[in-house]
Structures are given as C-alpha cells and as structure tokens.
C-alpha positions as CSV (number, residue, x, y, z in Angstrom):
1,W,-27.6,14.6,-14.9
2,E,-27.6,12.0,-12.2
3,I,-28.3,8.9,-13.8
4,S,-30.8,6.7,-12.0
5,S,-29.6,3.0,-10.8
6,S,-33.0,1.7,-11.4
7,L,-32.7,2.3,-15.3
8,D,-32.2,-0.8,-17.4
9,S,-29.0,-1.4,-19.0
10,G,-29.2,-0.9,-22.8
11,T,-27.5,0.2,-26.0
12,D,-30.7,2.0,-27.6
13,Y,-30.9,5.2,-25.5
14,R,-31.4,8.6,-26.9
15,I,-32.1,12.1,-25.1
16,R,-34.9,14.3,-26.4
17,I,-35.1,18.1,-25.7
18,S,-38.3,19.7,-26.5
19,S,-40.0,23.3,-26.0
20,N,-42.5,23.2,-23.0
21,T,-44.9,25.4,-25.1
22,D,-44.6,23.9,-28.3
23,L,-43.9,20.0,-28.5
24,S,-43.1,20.2,-32.1
25,V,-40.0,22.1,-31.5
26,Y,-37.4,19.5,-30.3
27,D,-34.3,17.6,-31.1
28,E,-32.6,14.3,-30.0
29,S,-29.4,12.4,-30.0
30,D,-28.3,11.7,-33.7
31,D,-27.6,8.1,-32.6
32,D,-28.1,5.7,-29.8
33,F,-25.9,5.6,-26.6
34,T,-25.4,3.2,-23.9
35,L,-26.3,2.8,-20.3
36,S,-24.5,0.3,-18.5
37,T,-24.3,-0.9,-14.9
38,T,-21.3,-0.1,-12.9
39,P,-18.9,-2.9,-12.6
40,T,-18.5,-4.2,-9.0
41,I,-16.6,-7.1,-7.4
42,T,-17.6,-8.2,-3.7
43,V,-15.3,-10.5,-1.8
44,T,-17.4,-12.9,0.1
45,S,-14.6,-15.2,1.5
46,P,-12.3,-14.7,3.4
47,N,-13.9,-11.6,4.6
48,G,-12.5,-11.2,7.9
49,G,-12.0,-13.3,11.1
50,E,-11.1,-16.6,9.5
51,D,-8.2,-18.7,10.9
52,W,-6.6,-20.8,7.9
53,E,-3.7,-23.0,8.3
54,L,-0.8,-22.9,5.9
55,G,-0.6,-25.8,3.6
56,S,-4.5,-26.1,3.6
57,V,-6.8,-25.9,0.9
58,Q,-9.4,-23.0,1.0
59,D,-12.0,-21.7,-1.2
60,I,-11.7,-17.9,-2.1
61,T,-15.2,-16.6,-3.1
62,W,-16.6,-13.5,-4.5
63,S,-19.5,-12.1,-6.6
64,S,-19.4,-9.7,-9.5
65,V,-21.7,-7.5,-11.6
66,N,-21.1,-6.4,-15.1
67,V,-17.3,-7.3,-15.0
68,S,-15.6,-8.0,-18.3
69,G,-13.2,-10.8,-18.6
70,N,-10.9,-12.4,-16.0
71,V,-10.1,-11.4,-12.4
72,K,-6.9,-11.2,-10.5
73,I,-6.5,-12.5,-7.0
74,E,-4.0,-11.0,-4.8
75,L,-2.9,-11.5,-1.1
76,Y,-2.3,-8.5,1.0
77,Q,-0.7,-8.3,4.4
78,G,-0.7,-5.3,6.7
79,G,-2.1,-3.2,3.8
80,S,0.7,-4.2,1.3
81,A,0.8,-6.6,-1.7
82,Y,2.3,-9.8,-0.3
83,Q,1.7,-12.4,-3.3
84,I,-0.3,-12.9,-6.3
85,I,-2.6,-15.8,-5.8
86,E,-3.8,-15.9,-9.6
87,G,-2.8,-13.4,-12.1
88,S,-5.7,-14.2,-14.4
89,T,-8.6,-16.5,-13.7
90,V,-12.1,-16.9,-14.7
91,D,-14.6,-14.7,-13.1
92,D,-16.6,-17.8,-12.1
93,G,-16.9,-16.5,-8.3
94,T,-14.9,-19.4,-6.7
95,H,-11.1,-20.3,-6.5
96,S,-9.6,-23.2,-4.7
97,W,-6.3,-22.0,-3.0
98,T,-3.6,-24.3,-1.8
99,I,-1.9,-21.9,0.7
100,P,1.8,-22.3,0.5
101,S,3.4,-23.6,3.6
102,S,6.2,-21.2,3.0
103,Y,3.9,-18.1,3.7
104,D,4.5,-16.2,6.9
105,E,2.1,-16.5,9.7
106,G,0.1,-13.5,10.5
107,S,-3.2,-12.0,11.6
108,D,-3.3,-9.1,9.3
109,Y,-4.0,-10.6,5.9
110,K,-6.7,-9.7,3.2
111,V,-7.6,-10.9,-0.2
112,R,-8.0,-8.4,-3.1
113,I,-9.9,-9.4,-6.2
114,S,-9.8,-7.0,-9.2
115,S,-10.8,-6.9,-12.9
116,V,-7.8,-7.8,-15.2
117,S,-9.1,-5.4,-17.7
118,D,-9.9,-2.5,-15.4
119,A,-7.8,-2.4,-12.1
120,T,-10.1,0.2,-10.8
121,V,-12.7,-2.3,-10.3
122,Y,-11.9,-4.4,-7.1
123,D,-13.0,-5.3,-3.6
124,E,-11.0,-6.9,-0.7
125,S,-11.8,-8.5,2.4
126,D,-13.7,-6.3,4.8
127,D,-11.4,-7.2,7.7
128,N,-8.3,-9.2,8.4
129,F,-8.0,-12.9,8.6
130,T,-5.3,-15.3,9.9
131,L,-2.7,-17.6,8.5
132,Q,-1.2,-19.9,10.9
133,S,0.9,-23.0,11.0
134,P,-0.9,-26.3,11.7
135,G,-0.6,-27.6,15.1
136,N,1.6,-30.7,16.0
137,T,0.1,-33.9,16.9
138,W,1.1,-35.8,20.3
139,Y,0.8,-39.3,20.9
140,V,-0.3,-41.1,24.0
141,S,-0.4,-44.7,24.8
142,T,-0.5,-47.2,27.7
143,L,2.6,-48.8,26.0
144,G,4.4,-45.4,25.9
145,S,6.8,-43.7,28.4
146,D,6.8,-40.1,29.5
147,S,10.5,-39.8,28.6
148,N,9.5,-40.6,25.0
149,N,9.3,-37.6,22.6
150,G,5.5,-38.1,22.0
151,T,5.7,-39.2,18.3
152,E,3.5,-41.9,16.8
153,E,6.5,-44.4,17.2
154,N,7.4,-43.0,20.7
155,P,4.2,-42.0,22.5
156,F,4.0,-40.7,25.9
157,A,2.4,-42.8,28.7
158,T,0.0,-40.3,30.3
159,I,-2.4,-37.9,28.9
160,Q,-1.1,-35.1,31.2
161,R,2.4,-35.3,29.6
162,G,0.8,-35.0,26.3
163,I,-1.3,-31.9,27.3
164,N,1.7,-30.4,29.2
165,T,3.7,-30.7,25.9
166,A,1.1,-29.5,23.6
167,G,0.9,-25.9,22.4
168,E,-1.8,-23.7,21.0
169,G,-3.7,-25.4,18.2
170,D,-2.0,-28.8,18.8
171,L,-3.9,-32.2,19.0
172,V,-3.3,-34.7,21.7
173,L,-4.1,-38.3,20.2
174,V,-5.0,-40.9,22.9
175,A,-4.6,-44.5,22.0
176,E,-7.2,-46.9,23.5
177,G,-6.6,-48.2,26.9
178,T,-7.2,-47.4,30.6
179,Y,-5.5,-44.2,32.1
180,T,-5.7,-43.6,35.8
181,E,-4.6,-40.1,36.4
182,N,-6.0,-36.8,37.4
183,I,-5.7,-34.4,34.5
184,S,-4.9,-30.6,35.0
185,W,-5.8,-28.5,32.1
186,P,-3.5,-25.7,31.3
187,S,-4.6,-22.3,30.7
188,N,-3.8,-22.9,27.0
189,N,-7.4,-23.6,25.6
190,G,-6.3,-24.1,22.0
191,I,-5.3,-27.8,22.7
192,S,-7.6,-30.6,21.2
193,L,-7.8,-33.9,23.0
194,V,-9.1,-36.8,21.1
195,G,-9.4,-40.5,21.4
196,S,-7.6,-42.6,18.5
197,G,-10.9,-44.4,17.9
198,A,-12.9,-41.0,17.5
C-alpha cells in the first residue's frame, strides 16, 4: 500500500476488508492507527553562493514540517563536519550566528540542520557558500603622506596610493578635500572607494 501524501494526518484510522459479493462479510482493524506527515527540514539560508565575513553576524534560516523537538545546526566544509554551531536549539526557523573570526576561510562550506531526536531527518545547503576575512580599510587625506602606512592616524596623501595598496575586499576611505590626480583602477575589482562623508 503506497499511502497517498494527500491524506490528512490523524490518529483515528482503521482498515476495513470486505467481500466484493457480500458486503456483510468484512473485518477491520481492532484499534485505531496513526497516519502522520513525514518529517522534513529545509535549509533556506545559507543555501549556496553567499559570501559571509568571519566575525560577522548572519541569520541561518530553515523551514520544517512535523519535526519533534529541537534541531542541531552544524557547519560542514568540503563535505566533512567542521564545527557544531548549535547542539540543540528551538526549531523556530531562524538562528542568529556570530561567525567566529578563528574559522578557516573557504568557499566550500555548507550548513546542515537535523532533528535532535531523529538524526535521519536533516537538510543542508543546496550549494557551497564562502567564509572570508573582512577586508582592510585604508585611509587617504590631503594632510597625509604616501610614505605613511595608510592607517587612520597616518593616512596616505593620494587616492592612487590607497587603491594600489588595497586588496580584494578592501575599503579605501577618502577624507574630504581636493585631490588632483589621474586614477588608474587596478584589475582587482573587489575594492571599494568611499568618501568619508558618504
């Protein structure tokens, strides 16, 4: 018997078997039995393609059906368990996760959420997401010098020096002032250039 998924869940079901030629000849289950919806968990975020910074706070979200009790949230890297994010937390569909800065950078992470009471009920991110270190901030000011180290206390004097120093994911913060220069943008397109008044 392949039980139709369209049937309602319930605890008062019985089976009756009767004769096709004489409906007075039949028997049925001695007592009620239960039909229940198959428990499911579906991870909705991160579900693949996200770029999350180490040290940031992100929401892990999921949906569930007929799951009994709490859920466990784990972080997988390259298909192997990496860390337990929460060993047991309320199955309310969301968890605010402060990502430890000590975790390894990588582009092969997935989140797995499983039922604490039945580990066979689980789901994981459909595809990999990335954990990466936050970029550096480089400071530029008309009062600075290109021989400085680009910190807030010792800014560069030119925007070009800031851009040349910055790497993927870095921010170049330019203080108010007039800068007369021809800027050559590097091939690294992950740099953000922002005015300090923005």
